[in-house]
N, CA, C and O atoms as CSV, one atom per row, in Angstrom:
chain,resi,resn,atom,element,x,y,z
A,1,MET,N,N,49.944,-92.379,124.295
A,1,MET,CA,C,50.596,-91.085,124.399
A,1,MET,C,C,50.844,-90.535,123.003
A,1,MET,O,O,51.128,-91.290,122.073
A,2,SER,N,N,50.739,-89.235,122.861
A,2,SER,CA,C,51.001,-88.594,121.576
A,2,SER,C,C,51.804,-87.324,121.819
A,2,SER,O,O,51.886,-86.827,122.943
A,3,SER,N,N,52.394,-86.810,120.749
A,3,SER,CA,C,53.145,-85.563,120.870
A,3,SER,C,C,53.058,-84.801,119.560
A,3,SER,O,O,52.975,-85.395,118.485
A,4,ILE,N,N,53.078,-83.502,119.661
A,4,ILE,CA,C,53.089,-82.640,118.481
A,4,ILE,C,C,54.547,-82.417,118.121
A,4,ILE,O,O,55.333,-81.945,118.942
A,5,THR,N,N,54.907,-82.761,116.883
A,5,THR,CA,C,56.301,-82.677,116.468
A,5,THR,C,C,56.590,-81.518,115.526
A,5,THR,O,O,57.718,-81.029,115.470
A,6,HIS,N,N,55.572,-81.073,114.782
A,6,HIS,CA,C,55.811,-79.983,113.842
A,6,HIS,C,C,54.503,-79.318,113.436
A,6,HIS,O,O,53.409,-79.834,113.664
A,7,VAL,N,N,54.664,-78.168,112.834
A,7,VAL,CA,C,53.540,-77.450,112.249
A,7,VAL,C,C,53.871,-77.294,110.767
A,7,VAL,O,O,55.032,-77.120,110.395
A,8,PHE,N,N,52.853,-77.358,109.938
A,8,PHE,CA,C,53.022,-77.214,108.496
A,8,PHE,C,C,52.292,-75.948,108.071
A,8,PHE,O,O,51.131,-75.742,108.426
A,9,MET,N,N,52.984,-75.098,107.304
A,9,MET,CA,C,52.415,-73.821,106.896
A,9,MET,C,C,52.449,-73.676,105.377
A,9,MET,O,O,53.423,-74.045,104.721
A,10,GLN,N,N,51.370,-73.133,104.842
A,10,GLN,CA,C,51.359,-72.734,103.447
A,10,GLN,C,C,51.800,-71.270,103.409
A,10,GLN,O,O,51.320,-70.450,104.191
A,11,VAL,N,N,52.718,-70.950,102.490
A,11,VAL,CA,C,53.276,-69.599,102.419
A,11,VAL,C,C,53.219,-69.069,100.991
A,11,VAL,O,O,53.169,-69.838,100.031
A,12,LEU,N,N,53.228,-67.744,100.865
A,12,LEU,CA,C,53.186,-67.105,99.548
A,12,LEU,C,C,54.538,-67.134,98.842
A,12,LEU,O,O,54.612,-67.391,97.640
A,13,ASP,N,N,55.591,-66.874,99.582
A,13,ASP,CA,C,56.933,-66.777,99.017
A,13,ASP,C,C,57.858,-67.629,99.887
A,13,ASP,O,O,58.241,-67.210,100.979
A,14,LEU,N,N,58.210,-68.794,99.419
A,14,LEU,CA,C,58.975,-69.750,100.204
A,14,LEU,C,C,60.325,-69.189,100.633
A,14,LEU,O,O,60.720,-69.363,101.786
A,15,GLN,N,N,61.033,-68.527,99.741
A,15,GLN,CA,C,62.360,-68.005,100.065
A,15,GLN,C,C,62.288,-66.892,101.106
A,15,GLN,O,O,63.113,-66.831,102.017
A,16,ARG,N,N,61.303,-66.019,100.968
A,16,ARG,CA,C,61.133,-64.927,101.938
A,16,ARG,C,C,60.765,-65.489,103.311
A,16,ARG,O,O,61.289,-65.030,104.326
A,17,SER,N,N,59.880,-66.466,103.351
A,17,SER,CA,C,59.473,-67.077,104.618
A,17,SER,C,C,60.634,-67.816,105.263
A,17,SER,O,O,60.825,-67.743,106.476
A,18,LYS,N,N,61.407,-68.526,104.456
A,18,LYS,CA,C,62.580,-69.239,104.965
A,18,LYS,C,C,63.546,-68.254,105.610
A,18,LYS,O,O,64.040,-68.507,106.709
A,19,ALA,N,N,63.820,-67.145,104.949
A,19,ALA,CA,C,64.748,-66.139,105.477
A,19,ALA,C,C,64.218,-65.531,106.775
A,19,ALA,O,O,64.986,-65.278,107.703
A,20,PHE,N,N,62.916,-65.300,106.838
A,20,PHE,CA,C,62.317,-64.728,108.043
A,20,PHE,C,C,62.532,-65.642,109.242
A,20,PHE,O,O,63.024,-65.194,110.277
A,21,TYR,N,N,62.174,-66.906,109.118
A,21,TYR,CA,C,62.290,-67.829,110.251
A,21,TYR,C,C,63.747,-68.145,110.576
A,21,TYR,O,O,64.086,-68.416,111.729
A,22,GLU,N,N,64.587,-68.112,109.584
A,22,GLU,CA,C,66.020,-68.292,109.829
A,22,GLU,C,C,66.557,-67.119,110.667
A,22,GLU,O,O,67.422,-67.307,111.523
A,23,SER,N,N,66.035,-65.907,110.412
A,23,SER,CA,C,66.475,-64.734,111.174
A,23,SER,C,C,66.034,-64.803,112.637
A,23,SER,O,O,66.571,-64.087,113.483
A,24,LEU,N,N,65.051,-65.669,112.938
A,24,LEU,CA,C,64.589,-65.852,114.315
A,24,LEU,C,C,65.388,-66.929,115.034
A,24,LEU,O,O,65.149,-67.194,116.212
A,25,GLY,N,N,66.334,-67.551,114.336
A,25,GLY,CA,C,67.202,-68.539,114.956
A,25,GLY,C,C,66.887,-69.982,114.617
A,25,GLY,O,O,67.569,-70.882,115.107
A,26,LEU,N,N,65.874,-70.237,113.792
A,26,LEU,CA,C,65.589,-71.604,113.385
A,26,LEU,C,C,66.612,-72.044,112.343
A,26,LEU,O,O,67.128,-71.223,111.585
A,27,LYS,N,N,66.896,-73.326,112.311
A,27,LYS,CA,C,67.906,-73.877,111.401
A,27,LYS,C,C,67.236,-74.642,110.264
A,27,LYS,O,O,66.290,-75.397,110.488
A,28,ILE,N,N,67.732,-74.442,109.046
A,28,ILE,CA,C,67.212,-75.163,107.882
A,28,ILE,C,C,67.732,-76.588,107.921
A,28,ILE,O,O,68.940,-76.816,107.992
A,29,VAL,N,N,66.811,-77.552,107.873
A,29,VAL,CA,C,67.210,-78.958,107.867
A,29,VAL,C,C,66.818,-79.647,106.560
A,29,VAL,O,O,67.311,-80.735,106.262
A,30,MET,N,N,65.939,-79.023,105.784
A,30,MET,CA,C,65.585,-79.534,104.464
A,30,MET,C,C,65.227,-78.335,103.597
A,30,MET,O,O,64.410,-77.501,103.988
A,31,ASP,N,N,65.837,-78.251,102.428
A,31,ASP,CA,C,65.621,-77.108,101.544
A,31,ASP,C,C,65.472,-77.626,100.118
A,31,ASP,O,O,66.458,-77.871,99.423
A,32,GLU,N,N,64.232,-77.786,99.702
A,32,GLU,CA,C,63.922,-78.268,98.359
A,32,GLU,C,C,63.220,-77.156,97.590
A,32,GLU,O,O,62.788,-76.177,98.198
A,33,PRO,N,N,63.095,-77.276,96.281
A,33,PRO,CA,C,62.481,-76.201,95.497
A,33,PRO,C,C,61.074,-75.797,95.960
A,33,PRO,O,O,60.712,-74.625,95.861
A,34,LYS,N,N,60.277,-76.749,96.462
A,34,LYS,CA,C,58.907,-76.420,96.848
A,34,LYS,C,C,58.609,-76.698,98.314
A,34,LYS,O,O,57.459,-76.607,98.742
A,35,TYR,N,N,59.641,-77.037,99.088
A,35,TYR,CA,C,59.425,-77.365,100.502
A,35,TYR,C,C,60.670,-77.022,101.317
A,35,TYR,O,O,61.798,-77.281,100.897
A,36,VAL,N,N,60.441,-76.436,102.488
A,36,VAL,CA,C,61.519,-76.125,103.423
A,36,VAL,C,C,61.085,-76.611,104.804
A,36,VAL,O,O,59.930,-76.451,105.199
A,37,ARG,N,N,62.030,-77.205,105.529
A,37,ARG,CA,C,61.781,-77.584,106.918
A,37,ARG,C,C,62.842,-76.922,107.784
A,37,ARG,O,O,64.038,-77.012,107.507
A,38,LEU,N,N,62.381,-76.253,108.839
A,38,LEU,CA,C,63.256,-75.587,109.795
A,38,LEU,C,C,63.094,-76.253,111.148
A,38,LEU,O,O,62.014,-76.736,111.488
A,39,ALA,N,N,64.182,-76.275,111.925
A,39,ALA,CA,C,64.167,-76.936,113.223
A,39,ALA,C,C,64.464,-75.951,114.342
A,39,ALA,O,O,65.264,-75.027,114.193
A,40,CYS,N,N,63.798,-76.177,115.464
A,40,CYS,CA,C,64.103,-75.489,116.709
A,40,CYS,C,C,65.049,-76.380,117.500
A,40,CYS,O,O,65.163,-77.573,117.217
A,41,GLU,N,N,65.713,-75.821,118.469
A,41,GLU,CA,C,66.670,-76.585,119.271
A,41,GLU,C,C,66.030,-77.735,120.039
A,41,GLU,O,O,66.700,-78.721,120.347
A,42,ASN,N,N,64.731,-77.618,120.353
A,42,ASN,CA,C,64.069,-78.654,121.147
A,42,ASN,C,C,63.499,-79.797,120.310
A,42,ASN,O,O,62.812,-80.668,120.843
A,43,GLY,N,N,63.778,-79.803,118.999
A,43,GLY,CA,C,63.309,-80.886,118.143
A,43,GLY,C,C,61.977,-80.623,117.465
A,43,GLY,O,O,61.466,-81.500,116.770
A,44,PHE,N,N,61.401,-79.446,117.643
A,44,PHE,CA,C,60.147,-79.088,116.978
A,44,PHE,C,C,60.480,-78.519,115.598
A,44,PHE,O,O,61.484,-77.824,115.437
A,45,TYR,N,N,59.645,-78.812,114.609
A,45,TYR,CA,C,59.897,-78.396,113.228
A,45,TYR,C,C,58.767,-77.535,112.681
A,45,TYR,O,O,57.615,-77.640,113.101
A,46,ILE,N,N,59.135,-76.677,111.725
A,46,ILE,CA,C,58.162,-75.954,110.913
A,46,ILE,C,C,58.432,-76.357,109.471
A,46,ILE,O,O,59.537,-76.173,108.962
A,47,GLY,N,N,57.422,-76.905,108.820
A,47,GLY,CA,C,57.496,-77.238,107.401
A,47,GLY,C,C,56.747,-76.187,106.614
A,47,GLY,O,O,55.692,-75.725,107.050
A,48,MET,N,N,57.270,-75.799,105.459
A,48,MET,CA,C,56.632,-74.775,104.635
A,48,MET,C,C,56.574,-75.212,103.186
A,48,MET,O,O,57.505,-75.820,102.658
A,49,GLU,N,N,55.468,-74.889,102.566
A,49,GLU,CA,C,55.281,-75.162,101.152
A,49,GLU,C,C,54.635,-73.936,100.510
A,49,GLU,O,O,53.697,-73.360,101.060
A,50,GLN,N,N,55.139,-73.547,99.355
A,50,GLN,CA,C,54.599,-72.379,98.673
A,50,GLN,C,C,53.262,-72.731,98.038
A,50,GLN,O,O,53.126,-73.770,97.392
A,51,ARG,N,N,52.271,-71.855,98.227
A,51,ARG,CA,C,50.912,-72.063,97.714
A,51,ARG,C,C,50.346,-70.753,97.176
A,51,ARG,O,O,50.956,-69.692,97.314
A,52,ASP,N,N,49.185,-70.846,96.568
A,52,ASP,CA,C,48.469,-69.659,96.083
A,52,ASP,C,C,47.902,-68.871,97.259
A,52,ASP,O,O,47.705,-69.412,98.348
A,53,ALA,N,N,47.645,-67.603,97.029
A,53,ALA,CA,C,47.137,-66.720,98.077
A,53,ALA,C,C,45.831,-67.232,98.679
A,53,ALA,O,O,45.567,-66.993,99.857
A,54,THR,N,N,45.018,-67.923,97.901
A,54,THR,CA,C,43.738,-68.430,98.411
A,54,THR,C,C,43.916,-69.523,99.457
A,54,THR,O,O,42.966,-69.852,100.167
A,55,GLU,N,N,45.104,-70.088,99.567
A,55,GLU,CA,C,45.365,-71.166,100.517
A,55,GLU,C,C,46.169,-70.703,101.736
A,55,GLU,O,O,46.548,-71.521,102.574
A,56,ILE,N,N,46.428,-69.405,101.838
A,56,ILE,CA,C,47.238,-68.859,102.911
A,56,ILE,C,C,46.327,-68.286,103.984
A,56,ILE,O,O,45.301,-67.681,103.674
A,57,GLY,N,N,46.692,-68.470,105.225
A,57,GLY,CA,C,45.940,-67.823,106.293
A,57,GLY,C,C,45.860,-68.661,107.536
A,57,GLY,O,O,46.200,-69.844,107.532
A,58,GLY,N,N,45.431,-68.072,108.547
A,58,GLY,CA,C,45.290,-68.719,109.834
A,58,GLY,C,C,45.230,-67.657,110.908
A,58,GLY,O,O,46.086,-67.618,111.792
A,59,SER,N,N,44.223,-66.788,110.842
A,59,SER,CA,C,44.161,-65.663,111.768
A,59,SER,C,C,44.032,-66.111,113.218
A,59,SER,O,O,44.328,-65.337,114.128
A,60,GLY,N,N,43.600,-67.339,113.449
A,60,GLY,CA,C,43.481,-67.833,114.807
A,60,GLY,C,C,44.705,-68.591,115.283
A,60,GLY,O,O,44.679,-69.186,116.361
A,61,ILE,N,N,45.771,-68.581,114.508
A,61,ILE,CA,C,46.985,-69.319,114.833
A,61,ILE,C,C,48.074,-68.338,115.269
A,61,ILE,O,O,48.235,-67.270,114.680
A,62,GLU,N,N,48.815,-68.718,116.306
A,62,GLU,CA,C,49.960,-67.928,116.747
A,62,GLU,C,C,51.102,-68.888,117.038
A,62,GLU,O,O,50.939,-69.832,117.812
A,63,LEU,N,N,52.244,-68.657,116.429
A,63,LEU,CA,C,53.447,-69.436,116.725
A,63,LEU,C,C,54.222,-68.719,117.814
A,63,LEU,O,O,54.381,-67.500,117.759
A,64,ASN,N,N,54.704,-69.455,118.801
A,64,ASN,CA,C,55.520,-68.872,119.860
A,64,ASN,C,C,56.883,-69.536,119.852
A,64,ASN,O,O,56.995,-70.761,119.892
A,65,ILE,N,N,57.917,-68.706,119.799
A,65,ILE,CA,C,59.286,-69.195,119.697
A,65,ILE,C,C,60.089,-68.621,120.855
A,65,ILE,O,O,60.173,-67.405,121.025
A,66,GLN,N,N,60.676,-69.508,121.645
A,66,GLN,CA,C,61.533,-69.079,122.741
A,66,GLN,C,C,62.922,-68.777,122.191
A,66,GLN,O,O,63.489,-69.575,121.445
A,67,VAL,N,N,63.461,-67.633,122.558
A,67,VAL,CA,C,64.786,-67.214,122.106
A,67,VAL,C,C,65.655,-66.913,123.331
A,67,VAL,O,O,65.143,-66.714,124.433
A,68,ASP,N,N,66.957,-66.883,123.127
A,68,ASP,CA,C,67.878,-66.650,124.238
A,68,ASP,C,C,67.706,-65.266,124.862
A,68,ASP,O,O,67.683,-65.129,126.085
A,69,ASP,N,N,67.587,-64.251,124.021
A,69,ASP,CA,C,67.523,-62.869,124.510
A,69,ASP,C,C,66.589,-62.076,123.607
A,69,ASP,O,O,66.993,-61.630,122.533
A,70,ILE,N,N,65.352,-61.899,124.035
A,70,ILE,CA,C,64.362,-61.225,123.197
A,70,ILE,C,C,64.741,-59.769,122.928
A,70,ILE,O,O,64.482,-59.258,121.839
A,71,ASP,N,N,65.339,-59.109,123.887
A,71,ASP,CA,C,65.707,-57.710,123.664
A,71,ASP,C,C,66.788,-57.573,122.590
A,71,ASP,O,O,66.725,-56.682,121.743
A,72,LYS,N,N,67.763,-58.452,122.636
A,72,LYS,CA,C,68.843,-58.431,121.639
A,72,LYS,C,C,68.290,-58.755,120.244
A,72,LYS,O,O,68.649,-58.095,119.268
A,73,LEU,N,N,67.417,-59.772,120.148
A,73,LEU,CA,C,66.832,-60.126,118.856
A,73,LEU,C,C,65.926,-59.014,118.350
A,73,LEU,O,O,65.923,-58.712,117.157
A,74,TYR,N,N,65.164,-58.408,119.238
A,74,TYR,CA,C,64.298,-57.286,118.866
A,74,TYR,C,C,65.122,-56.156,118.248
A,74,TYR,O,O,64.761,-55.623,117.198
A,75,GLU,N,N,66.220,-55.794,118.896
A,75,GLU,CA,C,67.077,-54.722,118.375
A,75,GLU,C,C,67.656,-55.097,117.007
A,75,GLU,O,O,67.685,-54.271,116.094
A,76,ALA,N,N,68.117,-56.345,116.869
A,76,ALA,CA,C,68.708,-56.787,115.596
A,76,ALA,C,C,67.680,-56.762,114.471
A,76,ALA,O,O,67.981,-56.303,113.369
A,77,LEU,N,N,66.474,-57.249,114.735
A,77,LEU,CA,C,65.448,-57.287,113.690
A,77,LEU,C,C,64.900,-55.890,113.405
A,77,LEU,O,O,64.644,-55.554,112.248
A,78,SER,N,N,64.721,-55.087,114.427
A,78,SER,CA,C,64.234,-53.715,114.227
A,78,SER,C,C,65.202,-52.901,113.378
A,78,SER,O,O,64.780,-52.062,112.583
A,79,SER,N,N,66.497,-53.148,113.545
A,79,SER,CA,C,67.491,-52.420,112.753
A,79,SER,C,C,67.429,-52.813,111.279
A,79,SER,O,O,67.965,-52.114,110.420
A,80,LYS,N,N,66.768,-53.940,110.993
A,80,LYS,CA,C,66.571,-54.387,109.606
A,80,LYS,C,C,65.163,-54.050,109.134
A,80,LYS,O,O,64.677,-54.626,108.161
A,81,ASP,N,N,64.510,-53.123,109.819
A,81,ASP,CA,C,63.165,-52.645,109.479
A,81,ASP,C,C,62.076,-53.706,109.594
A,81,ASP,O,O,61.064,-53.629,108.898
A,82,VAL,N,N,62.271,-54.698,110.469
A,82,VAL,CA,C,61.201,-55.648,110.765
A,82,VAL,C,C,60.223,-54.931,111.689
A,82,VAL,O,O,60.619,-54.390,112.721
A,83,ALA,N,N,58.945,-54.930,111.316
A,83,ALA,CA,C,57.915,-54.240,112.093
A,83,ALA,C,C,57.326,-55.180,113.145
A,83,ALA,O,O,56.908,-56.295,112.834
A,84,PHE,N,N,57.301,-54.720,114.372
A,84,PHE,CA,C,56.725,-55.475,115.480
A,84,PHE,C,C,55.361,-54.897,115.848
A,84,PHE,O,O,55.154,-53.687,115.770
A,85,GLU,N,N,54.431,-55.767,116.251
A,85,GLU,CA,C,53.144,-55.324,116.784
A,85,GLU,C,C,53.306,-54.862,118.232
A,85,GLU,O,O,52.605,-53.963,118.696
A,86,GLN,N,N,54.247,-55.501,118.935
A,86,GLN,CA,C,54.509,-55.153,120.331
A,86,GLN,C,C,55.983,-55.358,120.613
A,86,GLN,O,O,56.531,-56.424,120.335
A,87,LYS,N,N,56.623,-54.344,121.162
A,87,LYS,CA,C,58.029,-54.470,121.545
A,87,LYS,C,C,58.124,-55.377,122.778
A,87,LYS,O,O,57.102,-55.662,123.403
A,88,PRO,N,N,59.328,-55.835,123.141
A,88,PRO,CA,C,59.465,-56.712,124.298
A,88,PRO,C,C,58.820,-56.112,125.561
A,88,PRO,O,O,59.087,-54.974,125.946
A,89,THR,N,N,57.973,-56.922,126.175
A,89,THR,CA,C,57.203,-56.488,127.338
A,89,THR,C,C,57.166,-57.614,128.364
A,89,THR,O,O,56.965,-58.777,128.015
A,90,ASP,N,N,57.360,-57.262,129.629
A,90,ASP,CA,C,57.235,-58.249,130.698
A,90,ASP,C,C,55.763,-58.602,130.865
A,90,ASP,O,O,54.915,-57.722,131.014
A,91,MET,N,N,55.471,-59.898,130.839
A,91,MET,CA,C,54.097,-60.370,130.935
A,91,MET,C,C,53.808,-60.845,132.362
A,91,MET,O,O,54.733,-61.195,133.095
A,92,PRO,N,N,52.535,-60.858,132.759
A,92,PRO,CA,C,52.174,-61.272,134.118
A,92,PRO,C,C,52.604,-62.701,134.468
A,92,PRO,O,O,52.792,-63.016,135.643
A,93,TRP,N,N,52.763,-63.567,133.460
A,93,TRP,CA,C,53.132,-64.965,133.723
A,93,TRP,C,C,54.648,-65.171,133.793
A,93,TRP,O,O,55.112,-66.305,133.915
A,94,GLY,N,N,55.419,-64.087,133.717
A,94,GLY,CA,C,56.846,-64.179,133.964
A,94,GLY,C,C,57.752,-64.146,132.744
A,94,GLY,O,O,58.962,-63.973,132.894
A,95,ALA,N,N,57.217,-64.303,131.556
A,95,ALA,CA,C,58.039,-64.264,130.341
A,95,ALA,C,C,58.059,-62.837,129.778
A,95,ALA,O,O,57.206,-62.012,130.107
A,96,ARG,N,N,59.025,-62.575,128.947
A,96,ARG,CA,C,59.131,-61.290,128.241
A,96,ARG,C,C,58.833,-61.571,126.774
A,96,ARG,O,O,59.570,-62.311,126.122
A,97,HIS,N,N,57.751,-60.980,126.247
A,97,HIS,CA,C,57.262,-61.273,124.902
A,97,HIS,C,C,57.337,-60.063,123.977
A,97,HIS,O,O,57.199,-58.917,124.407
A,98,ALA,N,N,57.559,-60.349,122.696
A,98,ALA,CA,C,57.383,-59.381,121.608
A,98,ALA,C,C,56.551,-60.089,120.550
A,98,ALA,O,O,56.619,-61.311,120.416
A,99,PHE,N,N,55.763,-59.321,119.796
A,99,PHE,CA,C,54.898,-59.919,118.785
A,99,PHE,C,C,55.078,-59.226,117.444
A,99,PHE,O,O,55.278,-58.014,117.373
A,100,LEU,N,N,55.003,-60.022,116.380
A,100,LEU,CA,C,55.096,-59.521,115.022
A,100,LEU,C,C,54.356,-60.474,114.098
A,100,LEU,O,O,53.897,-61.533,114.525
A,101,LYS,N,N,54.243,-60.094,112.836
A,101,LYS,CA,C,53.637,-60.956,111.818
A,101,LYS,C,C,54.736,-61.431,110.885
A,101,LYS,O,O,55.662,-60.684,110.567
A,102,ASP,N,N,54.625,-62.685,110.447
A,102,ASP,CA,C,55.589,-63.189,109.465
A,102,ASP,C,C,55.184,-62.682,108.090
A,102,ASP,O,O,54.158,-62.012,107.978
A,103,PRO,N,N,55.946,-62.972,107.036
A,103,PRO,CA,C,55.626,-62.440,105.706
A,103,PRO,C,C,54.267,-62.871,105.160
A,103,PRO,O,O,53.791,-62.287,104.187
A,104,ASN,N,N,53.631,-63.874,105.757
A,104,ASN,CA,C,52.338,-64.361,105.289
A,104,ASN,C,C,51.183,-63.893,106.161
A,104,ASN,O,O,50.029,-64.234,105.902
A,105,GLY,N,N,51.487,-63.117,107.187
A,105,GLY,CA,C,50.460,-62.614,108.078
A,105,GLY,C,C,50.218,-63.483,109.302
A,105,GLY,O,O,49.344,-63.170,110.110
A,106,TYR,N,N,50.975,-64.572,109.459
A,106,TYR,CA,C,50.840,-65.399,110.656
A,106,TYR,C,C,51.437,-64.645,111.850
A,106,TYR,O,O,52.508,-64.049,111.739
A,107,ARG,N,N,50.742,-64.674,112.982
A,107,ARG,CA,C,51.238,-63.989,114.180
A,107,ARG,C,C,52.306,-64.836,114.860
A,107,ARG,O,O,52.141,-66.043,115.038
A,108,VAL,N,N,53.408,-64.181,115.237
A,108,VAL,CA,C,54.531,-64.861,115.882
A,108,VAL,C,C,54.836,-64.151,117.198
A,108,VAL,O,O,55.014,-62.933,117.239
A,109,GLY,N,N,54.893,-64.930,118.264
A,109,GLY,CA,C,55.313,-64.432,119.559
A,109,GLY,C,C,56.736,-64.884,119.815
A,109,GLY,O,O,57.043,-66.069,119.689
A,110,LEU,N,N,57.591,-63.973,120.168
A,110,LEU,CA,C,58.973,-64.285,120.530
A,110,LEU,C,C,59.114,-63.982,122.010
A,110,LEU,O,O,58.654,-62.941,122.479
A,111,TYR,N,N,59.747,-64.884,122.749
A,111,TYR,CA,C,59.865,-64.642,124.176
A,111,TYR,C,C,61.130,-65.237,124.765
A,111,TYR,O,O,61.741,-66.145,124.201
A,112,SER,N,N,61.503,-64.699,125.912
A,112,SER,CA,C,62.604,-65.252,126.708
A,112,SER,C,C,62.294,-65.011,128.167
A,112,SER,O,O,63.079,-65.389,129.036
């Protein structure tokens, strides 16, 4: 048996990326000069390390984060000028999703 415990991302600006994911409700569990680890409530982690622009990317990758209230988070982030690709929308599979890009261009789905 195996399990996926975390994702590791290369980012352009570690502090900006840390602040972005923290604003989505993730908690900082390790904060070093060149590495940050954030935790979700279910025990899944995102590790980040600052790298050069040539090492950033992942157009085929999408992170999905479950939140308590997508509409409330959407309003809070929109009021801070966070740009969304899609506002909260009821999906055919029963979840309510909103989509945006993180500061590095990674696609993030938020849902409840």
